[in-house]
LUMRO-914772 format. One line per field, with one value per residue (C-alpha): residue in one letter; residue number from 1; z, x, y. Coordinates in Angstrom, 1 decimal. Each point is the difference from the previous one (the first is absolute). Layout:
balo (A ...)
dovex (NUM ...)
zz (Z ...)
xx (X ...)
yy (Y ...)
END
This chain:
balo (M L R A D V I H K P A D L R A R A N L V D Y D R A R R E F S W Q Q A R D A L S G L P G G A G L N I A Y E A V D R H A A G P R A G V T A L R W L D R T G G V R E I S Y R E L G E L T G R F A N V L T G L G V R P G E R V Y T L L G R V P D L Y V A V L G T L K A R C V L S P L F S A F G P E P V A E R M H L G E A A V L V T T P A L Y R R T I A P I R D R L P A L R H V L L T G P A A T G L P G T A N L S D L S G A A S P A F T V G P T D P Q D A A L L H F T S G T T G R P K G A L H V H E A V V A H H A T A R F A L D L R T D D V F W C T A D P G W V T G T S Y G I V A P L V I G A T M L S D E G E F D A R R W Y R V L A E Q R V T V W Y T A P T A V R M L M R R G P E E A A R H D L S A L R L V A S V G E P L N P E A V R W G A E V L G R P V H D N W W Q T E T G A I M I S N F A A A D I R P G S M G R P L P G I D A G L L E R G P D G R A L V D A D G G V H P L A G A A E G E L A L R A G W P S M F R G Y L N D P E R Y A A A F A D G W Y L T G D I A R R D S D G W Y W F V G R A D D V I K S A G H L V G P F E V E S A L M A H P A V A E A G V I G M P D P V A G E L V K A F V T L R A G I E P T E E L R T E L L G F G R R A L G A V A P K E I A F D D A L P H T R S G K V M R R L L K A R E L G L A E G D L S T L E V T R)
dovex (1 2 3 4 5 6 7 8 9 10 11 12 13 14 15 16 17 18 19 20 21 22 23 24 25 26 27 28 29 30 31 32 33 34 35 36 37 38 39 40 41 42 43 44 45 46 47 48 49 50 51 52 53 54 55 56 57 58 59 60 61 62 63 64 65 66 67 68 69 70 71 72 73 74 75 76 77 78 79 80 81 82 83 84 85 86 87 88 89 90 91 92 93 94 95 96 97 98 99 100 101 102 103 104 105 106 107 108 109 110 111 112 113 114 115 116 117 118 119 120 121 122 123 124 125 126 127 128 129 130 131 132 133 134 135 136 137 138 139 140 141 142 143 144 145 146 147 148 149 150 151 152 153 154 155 156 157 158 159 160 161 162 163 164 165 166 167 168 169 170 171 172 173 174 175 176 177 178 179 180 181 182 183 184 185 186 187 188 189 190 191 192 193 194 195 196 197 198 199 200 201 202 203 204 205 206 207 208 209 210 211 212 213 214 215 216 217 218 219 220 221 222 223 224 225 226 227 228 229 230 231 232 233 234 235 236 237 238 239 240 241 242 243 244 245 246 247 248 249 250 251 252 253 254 255 256 257 258 259 260 261 262 263 264 265 266 267 268 269 270 271 272 273 274 275 276 277 278 279 280 281 282 283 284 285 286 287 288 289 290 291 292 293 294 295 296 297 298 299 300 301 302 303 304 305 306 307 308 309 310 311 312 313 314 315 316 317 318 319 320 321 322 323 324 325 326 327 328 329 330 331 332 333 334 335 336 337 338 339 340 341 342 343 344 345 346 347 348 349 350 351 352 353 354 355 356 357 358 359 360 361 362 363 364 365 366 367 368 369 370 371 372 373 374 375 376 377 378 379 380 381 382 383 384 385 386 387 388 389 390 391 392 393 394 395 396 397 398 399 400 401 402 403 404 405 406 407 408 409 410 411 412 413 414 415 416 417 418 419 420 421 422 423 424 425 426 427 428 429 430 431 432 433 434 435 436 437 438 439 440 441 442 443 444 445 446 447 448 449 450 451 452 453 454 455 456 457 458 459 460 461 462 463 464 465 466 467 468 469 470 471 472 473 474 475 476 477 478 479 480 481 482 483 484 485 486 487 488 489 490 491 492 493 494 495 496 497 498 499 500 501 502 503 504 505 506 507 508 509 510 511 512 513 514 515 516 517 518 519 520 521 522 523 524 525 526 527 528 529 530 531 532 533 534 535 536 537 538 539 540 541 542 543 544 545 546 547 548 549 550 551 552 553 554 555 556 557 558 559 560 561 562 563 564 565 566 567 568 569 570 571 572 573 574 575 576 577 578 579 580 581 582 583 584 585 586 587 588 589 590 591 592)
zz (-150.8 -2.2 1.9 -1.6 1.3 -1.7 -3.5 -1.0 -2.4 -2.8 0.7 -2.8 1.6 3.2 -1.4 -1.7 3.0 1.6 3.3 -0.2 3.5 2.4 3.2 -1.0 -1.3 3.4 1.8 -2.2 -1.0 1.5 -0.9 -0.4 -2.7 -1.6 0.4 -1.6 -3.2 -1.0 -1.1 2.4 -1.1 -1.6 2.5 2.9 -0.1 1.3 -1.4 -2.2 -1.4 -3.2 -0.7 0.6 -2.1 -2.9 -0.1 0.8 -2.9 -2.4 0.4 -0.4 -2.2 0.2 -1.3 -3.2 1.6 0.2 3.4 -0.6 -2.5 0.1 -1.7 -0.7 0.0 -3.7 -0.1 -0.9 1.6 1.2 1.2 2.0 0.7 3.3 -1.8 -1.0 3.3 1.6 -2.2 0.6 3.8 0.0 -1.8 2.5 2.9 -1.6 -0.3 3.8 0.8 -2.4 1.7 3.3 1.5 2.8 0.9 2.7 -1.4 -1.3 -3.5 -0.8 -3.0 -1.2 -3.2 -1.6 -1.7 -2.4 -0.7 1.8 3.1 0.1 -1.0 2.8 2.8 -1.1 -0.6 3.4 1.8 -2.0 1.3 3.5 0.5 1.7 -2.4 0.8 -2.5 -0.2 -1.3 -3.0 0.4 3.5 0.4 1.3 3.6 0.3 -2.1 2.2 3.0 -1.0 -1.7 3.1 2.4 -2.2 -0.6 -3.8 -1.7 -3.4 -1.9 -3.3 -1.7 -3.3 -0.8 0.2 3.3 1.2 -1.0 1.6 3.2 0.7 -1.0 2.5 3.0 -1.2 2.6 2.8 -1.1 1.3 -0.3 -3.8 -2.1 -3.1 -2.1 -3.1 -2.6 -2.6 -3.0 -2.7 0.9 2.6 -0.3 0.9 3.3 2.6 2.7 -2.1 -2.1 -3.2 1.3 -3.7 -0.5 3.2 -0.6 -3.7 1.5 2.5 -0.3 -0.2 2.2 3.7 2.6 3.1 3.1 3.2 1.3 3.6 -0.1 2.8 -2.0 -0.6 -3.4 -0.4 2.0 -0.4 1.4 1.5 1.5 3.4 1.7 1.7 -0.4 -2.8 -2.5 1.3 -1.8 0.0 -0.6 -1.8 -0.6 -2.7 1.5 -0.9 -3.5 1.8 0.8 -3.3 -1.8 2.3 0.0 -3.8 -0.4 2.9 -0.1 -3.7 -1.4 -2.1 -2.4 -2.4 -3.1 1.4 -1.3 3.1 0.3 3.2 -0.3 3.3 -0.4 0.5 2.6 2.4 1.9 -2.3 -3.2 1.2 1.8 -2.7 -2.8 -0.3 2.4 0.2 -3.7 -0.9 2.7 -1.2 -3.5 -1.6 -2.5 1.7 -1.9 0.8 -1.6 0.0 -0.6 2.8 0.8 -3.0 0.0 -3.7 0.0 3.0 -1.6 -3.2 1.9 1.7 -3.2 -2.4 2.4 1.1 3.6 2.1 3.4 0.9 3.3 0.4 2.5 1.2 -1.3 -3.7 0.4 1.1 -3.0 -2.3 1.6 -0.7 -3.7 0.0 -1.5 -3.6 -0.3 1.5 -2.4 -2.9 1.0 0.0 3.8 -0.2 0.9 3.5 2.7 3.1 0.8 3.5 1.6 2.9 1.7 1.7 0.7 -2.9 0.2 -0.6 -3.1 -1.6 0.4 -1.5 -2.8 -0.9 -0.2 -2.2 -2.3 -0.1 0.3 3.1 3.7 1.3 2.7 3.0 2.0 3.1 1.0 0.9 -0.8 3.1 -0.6 -3.5 -1.7 -0.1 3.4 -0.5 -3.2 -2.0 -1.8 -3.7 1.1 2.7 -0.1 0.7 2.8 -1.7 2.5 1.7 0.1 -0.1 2.0 1.2 -2.3 0.7 2.4 1.3 3.7 0.2 3.0 1.5 3.4 2.5 -0.1 2.7 0.5 -2.6 -2.7 -0.2 1.1 3.7 1.5 3.5 2.2 -0.5 -3.9 -0.3 -2.5 -0.1 -3.2 -0.8 -0.9 -2.7 -1.5 1.3 -0.6 1.0 -0.9 -2.9 1.0 -1.6 1.7 -0.7 -2.0 -3.7 -2.4 -1.5 3.5 0.3 2.0 1.3 -0.3 -1.3 2.9 2.2 2.2 2.7 -2.7 -1.4 3.6 0.5 -3.1 1.8 3.2 1.2 -3.2 -2.0 -2.6 0.6 -3.3 1.3 -2.2 1.6 -1.4 0.7 -0.5 -0.8 1.3 -3.0 0.3 -2.8 1.0 -0.7 0.1 2.4 0.2 0.8 3.6 -1.0 -2.7 -2.9 -3.2 -3.0 -3.0 -3.4 1.3 1.5 3.6 1.1 3.5 1.2 2.0 -3.2 -1.9 2.9 0.3 -3.7 0.2 3.2 -2.0 -2.0 1.8 0.1 1.9 3.7 0.5 -1.9 0.5 -2.8 -0.2 -2.6 -1.3 -1.4 -3.7 -2.2 -2.5 2.1 3.2 1.9 -1.4 2.1 1.5 1.8 2.5 0.5 2.5 -1.5 1.8 1.4 -2.4 -2.9 -1.6 -1.5 -3.8 -2.8 -1.5 3.3 -0.2 -3.7 1.1 3.0 -2.3 -2.5 3.2 1.2 -3.3 -0.7 3.3 0.2 -3.4 -0.4 3.8 0.4 1.2 -2.7 2.3 2.2 2.4 2.3 3.6 2.9 2.7 -0.5 2.9 2.1 2.9 3.3 -1.1 -3.2 -2.6 -2.8 0.8 -3.5 1.0 1.3 -3.1 -2.1 2.0 -0.2 -3.6 -0.5 2.4 2.3 3.6 0.5 1.1 -3.1 -2.1 1.1 -2.5 -3.1 -2.2 0.5 -2.3 1.1)
xx (-19.9 2.7 2.1 0.8 3.5 0.9 1.0 -1.6 1.7 -1.6 -0.9 2.3 3.0 -0.8 -0.2 3.3 2.0 2.8 -1.5 -3.8 -1.1 2.1 -1.5 0.5 3.8 0.9 -1.5 1.9 3.1 3.4 3.5 1.0 -2.5 1.4 3.5 -1.1 -1.2 3.7 2.3 2.9 3.7 0.3 1.0 -1.6 3.0 -2.1 -1.6 1.4 -1.8 1.6 -0.5 -3.8 -0.2 2.4 1.3 -2.9 -1.8 2.8 0.4 -3.7 -3.0 0.3 3.6 -0.9 -2.5 1.0 1.4 0.9 -1.2 2.1 -0.8 2.8 -0.4 -0.4 -2.7 2.2 -1.2 2.2 -1.6 1.8 -1.3 0.2 2.6 2.1 -0.3 1.2 3.1 0.7 -0.3 2.2 2.6 -0.2 0.1 3.1 1.6 -0.4 1.4 2.8 1.0 0.1 -3.2 -1.3 -3.6 -1.2 2.0 -2.0 -0.5 -1.2 -2.0 -0.1 -1.8 -3.2 -2.6 2.3 0.2 3.5 -1.5 -2.5 2.8 2.2 -2.7 -0.9 3.6 1.0 -2.6 0.9 3.6 -1.6 1.5 -2.1 -1.5 -0.3 -1.7 0.7 -2.2 1.8 -1.0 1.7 3.0 3.4 -0.8 -2.9 1.8 3.3 -2.0 -1.8 2.8 2.3 -2.7 -0.5 3.8 -0.6 2.3 -1.4 -1.7 -1.7 -0.6 0.5 2.9 -2.2 -1.2 3.5 1.4 -2.8 -0.7 2.8 3.3 -0.2 -0.5 2.0 2.8 -2.6 -1.1 2.9 -2.1 -0.8 2.2 -1.8 -1.8 -1.8 -1.1 -2.7 -1.4 2.0 3.5 0.3 3.8 2.8 -0.9 2.6 -0.9 -2.9 -0.7 -2.3 -2.8 -0.8 3.6 -0.2 -3.3 0.8 2.9 -2.2 -1.9 -3.9 -0.3 -0.1 -1.4 -1.3 1.7 -1.9 -1.8 -1.5 -3.3 1.2 3.1 0.2 -1.0 -1.1 1.2 -2.4 0.8 -2.8 0.6 -1.0 -0.9 3.3 3.4 1.3 -2.1 -1.3 1.0 -2.8 1.3 -2.2 0.5 -0.7 -3.2 -1.4 -0.8 -2.9 -1.8 1.1 -1.8 -3.2 -0.5 0.6 -2.9 -2.4 0.6 0.9 -2.1 3.1 -0.1 2.3 -1.4 0.2 1.9 1.1 1.3 1.3 1.1 2.0 3.8 2.0 2.1 -2.9 -1.6 -3.1 2.1 1.7 -2.7 -2.7 2.0 2.2 -0.6 -3.7 -1.0 2.8 -0.7 -3.5 1.0 -1.4 1.5 1.6 0.0 2.8 -0.2 3.5 -1.8 -1.1 -3.5 -1.9 -3.8 -0.2 2.7 -1.3 -3.6 1.7 1.9 -3.1 -1.9 2.6 1.6 -3.4 0.8 -2.3 1.1 1.6 1.7 0.8 0.0 -2.4 2.2 -0.2 -3.8 -0.3 2.1 -2.3 -2.9 1.4 0.0 -3.7 -2.0 0.6 3.4 -1.1 -2.9 2.4 1.4 -1.5 0.5 -2.4 2.9 0.2 -1.5 1.4 1.8 1.7 2.0 2.4 2.4 -2.1 -3.9 -2.3 -2.6 -3.6 -0.3 2.8 -1.8 -3.0 1.9 1.4 -3.4 -1.4 3.2 1.9 -3.0 1.5 0.0 3.5 0.8 1.9 2.1 2.5 3.3 3.4 3.8 0.1 -3.0 1.6 -3.5 -3.5 -1.7 -3.4 -1.7 -3.4 -0.4 -1.2 -3.3 -0.9 -1.9 2.2 -0.6 1.7 2.8 0.5 3.2 -2.1 0.4 2.7 1.2 -0.6 2.8 0.4 -1.4 -0.3 -1.1 -0.2 1.8 -0.9 2.2 2.0 0.6 2.9 -2.4 1.5 -1.4 -0.2 2.4 -0.1 3.0 -0.1 -0.2 -3.8 -2.1 -3.6 -1.9 -3.3 -3.1 -2.7 -0.1 3.1 3.0 3.5 3.6 -0.3 1.8 0.6 0.3 3.7 0.9 -1.0 2.7 1.0 0.3 3.4 2.4 2.2 1.1 3.5 2.5 -2.7 -1.6 -1.3 -2.0 -1.3 -1.2 -1.6 -2.3 -1.7 -2.1 -1.8 0.2 -1.2 1.9 -0.6 -0.3 0.1 -3.1 -3.2 -3.4 -3.5 -2.1 -3.7 -2.6 0.1 3.9 1.2 3.1 0.5 3.4 0.0 3.6 3.6 1.3 3.1 0.8 1.5 -0.9 -1.6 0.7 -1.3 0.5 3.4 0.7 2.1 1.5 0.3 3.1 1.9 -1.2 0.8 3.5 0.8 -1.0 2.2 3.1 -0.3 2.2 -2.6 -2.6 0.1 -3.2 -2.8 -3.6 -1.8 -3.7 -2.4 -2.5 -3.4 0.0 -3.1 2.2 3.2 -1.8 2.8 2.8 3.2 0.5 3.1 0.4 3.6 1.7 3.1 3.2 0.8 0.9 -1.5 -2.9 -3.1 -0.2 -1.7 3.3 0.8 -3.4 0.7 3.4 -1.3 -2.7 2.8 2.0 -2.8 -0.7 3.8 0.1 -3.5 -1.3 -3.6 -0.8 1.6 -2.3 -2.2 -0.3 2.5 -1.1 2.6 -1.2 2.4 -2.8 -0.4 -2.0 1.9 -0.5 1.7 2.6 0.7 -1.7 -2.0 -3.7 -1.1 -3.7 -0.2 2.0 -2.8 -2.9 1.5 0.7 -3.7 -1.5 -1.4 0.5 2.2 -2.9 -1.8 2.3 -1.5 -3.0 2.1 0.6 3.3 1.8 1.2)
yy (-42.2 1.7 2.6 3.3 0.0 -3.3 -0.8 -3.3 -2.7 -1.7 -3.5 -1.4 1.8 -1.4 -3.7 0.1 1.3 -1.9 0.6 -0.3 -0.7 2.1 -1.4 -3.6 0.7 1.5 -3.0 -2.6 1.8 -0.9 1.0 -3.5 -0.5 3.0 -1.5 -3.2 2.0 0.7 -2.6 0.5 -0.9 -3.4 -2.7 1.9 2.4 2.8 3.0 2.7 3.0 0.0 -3.6 0.5 2.9 -1.1 -3.5 -2.1 1.8 -0.2 -3.8 -0.3 0.5 3.8 0.0 1.7 2.6 3.6 0.7 3.5 2.5 3.1 3.3 2.3 3.7 0.3 -2.6 -3.0 -3.3 -2.9 -3.2 -2.5 -3.5 -1.9 -2.3 3.0 1.7 -3.3 0.1 3.6 -0.1 -3.2 2.0 2.8 -2.5 -1.7 3.5 0.6 -3.4 0.5 3.4 -1.8 1.5 -2.3 -0.8 2.5 2.9 3.2 0.8 3.5 1.2 3.5 -0.2 1.2 -2.1 -2.1 -3.6 -0.3 1.1 -3.0 -2.3 1.3 -0.2 -3.7 -1.1 1.4 -1.9 -3.1 0.4 0.2 3.5 2.7 2.4 3.7 2.1 3.8 2.9 1.2 3.6 0.0 2.5 -1.2 0.4 -2.2 -2.5 0.2 -0.6 -3.0 -1.6 0.6 -1.4 -3.1 -0.7 -0.1 -2.4 0.4 2.8 -0.2 3.3 2.0 2.3 3.1 -0.8 -1.2 3.4 2.0 -1.9 -2.5 1.5 2.8 -2.4 -3.0 0.4 -0.1 -3.7 -2.1 -3.1 0.5 -2.4 0.1 2.5 -1.6 2.4 -0.6 1.7 2.2 1.1 -2.5 -0.3 2.3 1.2 -0.8 -2.5 -1.4 -2.9 -0.5 -2.3 -0.9 -1.3 -1.9 -1.5 -0.9 -2.1 -1.8 -3.2 0.5 -3.3 0.7 -2.4 1.9 -1.3 -1.2 3.0 0.1 1.7 2.3 1.0 3.8 1.0 3.7 3.2 2.7 3.5 2.2 3.6 0.6 3.3 0.4 -1.6 -2.1 -2.0 -3.4 -3.2 -2.5 -3.6 -2.6 -3.6 -2.4 -1.2 3.3 -1.5 -1.9 3.3 1.5 -2.8 -0.2 3.6 0.5 -2.4 1.3 3.7 0.7 -2.9 -1.1 -3.0 -1.9 1.8 3.8 2.8 1.7 3.5 1.4 3.6 0.1 0.9 -3.1 1.7 -0.2 -3.0 -0.1 0.1 -3.2 -2.0 0.6 1.7 -3.2 -2.9 -0.3 -0.1 -2.3 -2.4 -0.2 -0.6 3.1 2.4 3.0 3.3 2.4 3.7 1.9 3.3 2.3 1.0 1.6 -0.4 -0.6 -2.5 -1.8 -0.1 -1.3 -2.6 -1.4 -0.2 -1.1 -2.6 -1.2 0.3 -2.0 0.7 3.5 0.7 3.8 2.8 2.7 2.8 -1.6 -0.3 3.4 1.3 -1.8 1.4 3.5 -0.8 -0.7 -2.8 1.1 -1.6 -3.3 -0.2 0.1 -3.5 -3.4 -1.0 -3.1 -2.3 1.3 -2.4 1.5 3.3 0.2 2.7 0.2 2.5 2.4 0.2 -0.1 2.8 -1.0 2.1 -1.9 -3.3 1.3 1.6 -3.3 -1.6 2.9 0.6 -3.1 -2.3 -1.6 1.5 0.5 -2.6 1.3 -2.1 0.3 -1.3 1.2 -0.8 -1.9 -2.3 -1.0 -0.6 1.4 -0.4 1.8 0.2 0.7 -3.3 -0.5 -1.9 2.4 3.3 3.1 2.6 3.0 1.3 -3.4 -1.9 -3.1 -3.1 -2.4 -2.8 -3.5 -1.1 3.6 0.7 3.9 1.9 3.5 0.7 2.6 2.9 1.7 3.8 -0.1 -1.1 -3.6 -3.1 -0.3 -2.6 -0.9 -0.4 -3.9 0.4 -0.4 1.9 0.7 -1.1 1.7 -1.7 0.9 3.5 1.8 2.2 -0.7 -1.1 -2.5 -3.3 -3.3 -3.3 -1.1 -3.0 0.5 -1.1 3.4 1.5 1.8 -2.0 3.1 3.5 -0.1 0.1 1.6 -3.0 2.5 1.8 -3.1 -1.3 3.4 -0.7 -2.8 -0.4 -3.0 -1.8 2.9 1.9 3.7 1.7 3.7 0.6 1.2 -1.6 -0.4 -3.0 0.1 -2.3 -2.2 -0.6 2.5 2.0 3.7 1.9 2.9 1.1 -0.7 0.0 1.7 2.5 -1.8 2.0 -2.1 2.0 -1.5 -3.4 0.6 -0.3 2.9 0.3 3.7 -0.7 -1.2 3.0 2.4 -1.5 0.3 3.7 0.7 -1.2 3.4 2.6 2.6 -2.1 -0.3 -2.0 -1.4 -1.3 -2.1 -0.7 -1.4 2.6 -1.2 -0.3 -1.0 -2.2 -1.1 -0.5 2.0 2.2 0.4 3.4 1.1 2.9 1.1 2.2 1.6 0.4 3.3 2.7 -1.7 1.8 -1.7 0.7 -1.6 -0.9 -2.1 -1.6 -1.1 -1.3 -2.0 -1.6 -1.1 -1.2 -2.0 -1.5 -1.1 -1.7 -1.5 -0.4 -0.4 0.2 3.5 2.9 1.7 3.2 1.7 2.8 2.1 -0.2 1.5 -1.3 -3.7 -1.6 -2.3 -2.6 0.5 -2.3 2.0 -2.0 1.9 -0.5 -1.1 -0.4 3.5 1.3 -1.7 1.4 3.5 -0.2 -1.1 2.6 -2.8 -0.8 -2.8 -2.2 0.7 -2.1 -3.1 1.0 0.2 -3.1 -1.3 -2.2 -3.4)
END
């Protein structure tokens, strides 16, 4: 019998999918099998992400295939083949080596979607350095904190971003030895070097050195609810999961044109915006322009995008434009549309089926997991609102929760997995290749993320009787706004640097497009009057310090709720703002 709450797939789509028989794949799959699908470094010298993504293709039959198709803001197109990408990334790796940058040192990127970003990312991994991408819209304070924690040795950025974001904090980064500038006017700033000049003088030939699969490769920062950002370390072995999940969850193939709209400063923009499509051998599309409904529809149509990976915020913004705009474009090349970053509401899934001709496939993962863990698959029917089912090789479960809302952990470290249809903290059996290997300089925090062989995600989910998972809420109060993870403490700290602010409390307020908008409540210092002029000043102050994650609204409040220890009770603040009892917050849709 057909279920009314299920979107059924056509038989032809099912038959062509990479993962046709889900149950059989889960029975037969092994991570060793997935590892054997990759080349590995010649002579058994290990496993390197950049070699799998670039060099093995550049030296093989796909050398002339377009690896990167880049669209600039004005509509210009540049295509880079796997052969050319191999040469460009080889030059960058030789630049690092020539500067004395050693394997294991950290190279940061602060760039938008430009070709030099992709070259720097992959060249860094070739040189066996650790890559840490930064969100280019960050203000000086988030950048300073992340670069200081990671002891950045090299930064690749543009002159404009250097002046705006790095110059004010350069003296606070003693480990930073080299700033490489790219793009126009990349010469003349003190303490910097022109990347184009250095690359032009470097050889395109570079042999990737022996790389242990457990060598550090990626450092992604994710904000917590309190304290400083967490630096999640991933290793080169993660490429095994990038490759397998790109095939299973995104149905990627070598002849695909793949477009991931995530900013390269976030983990999605690296794992699936760069690594995964290249490891598959597909053509990766990159658009320098920002979101614009007409432009995006035009890109999808003109570039014949076959697999599109985007965010629920973008889907909701397209929905607001109505179906007429979509109808003006030929979207027939689209085979699969997927979404990640926050829960995808059922209406968006159905809208995709009706307007785009393809339902939007939700999937779930975290910075710490390094790759997609739960997904709606191309060959499977979709239950709108569901995260989907665990990927082959991923053992997911729900754990009984204690009074604090987190997984109940016994005195001896044991946990209580729940059977059948249930609701609890989502947990994953440790051991998949892209699992993070530590929080930078914080082993205690890392240890606390595991119990009894399970990684504790901090997300609350329910599982139905058929094994589909449904996101319920976050156990803490991280704010997800337009796909960005915002730590309230980070925003509060920045606002409290203003001389007029005595205290601040930050929450996320529901928004139909962005998911949540950051709202700040500030208590002013004695003798300072709340005025509209001061509110405007504080909004500007926040934008300068925090960039795109700054609060969009500020309210003056001289009676912020506190715990007995003096901490601002953000949960109570949110309940009060929404006119709810604190316990009623559990009924809200909370972004993950």
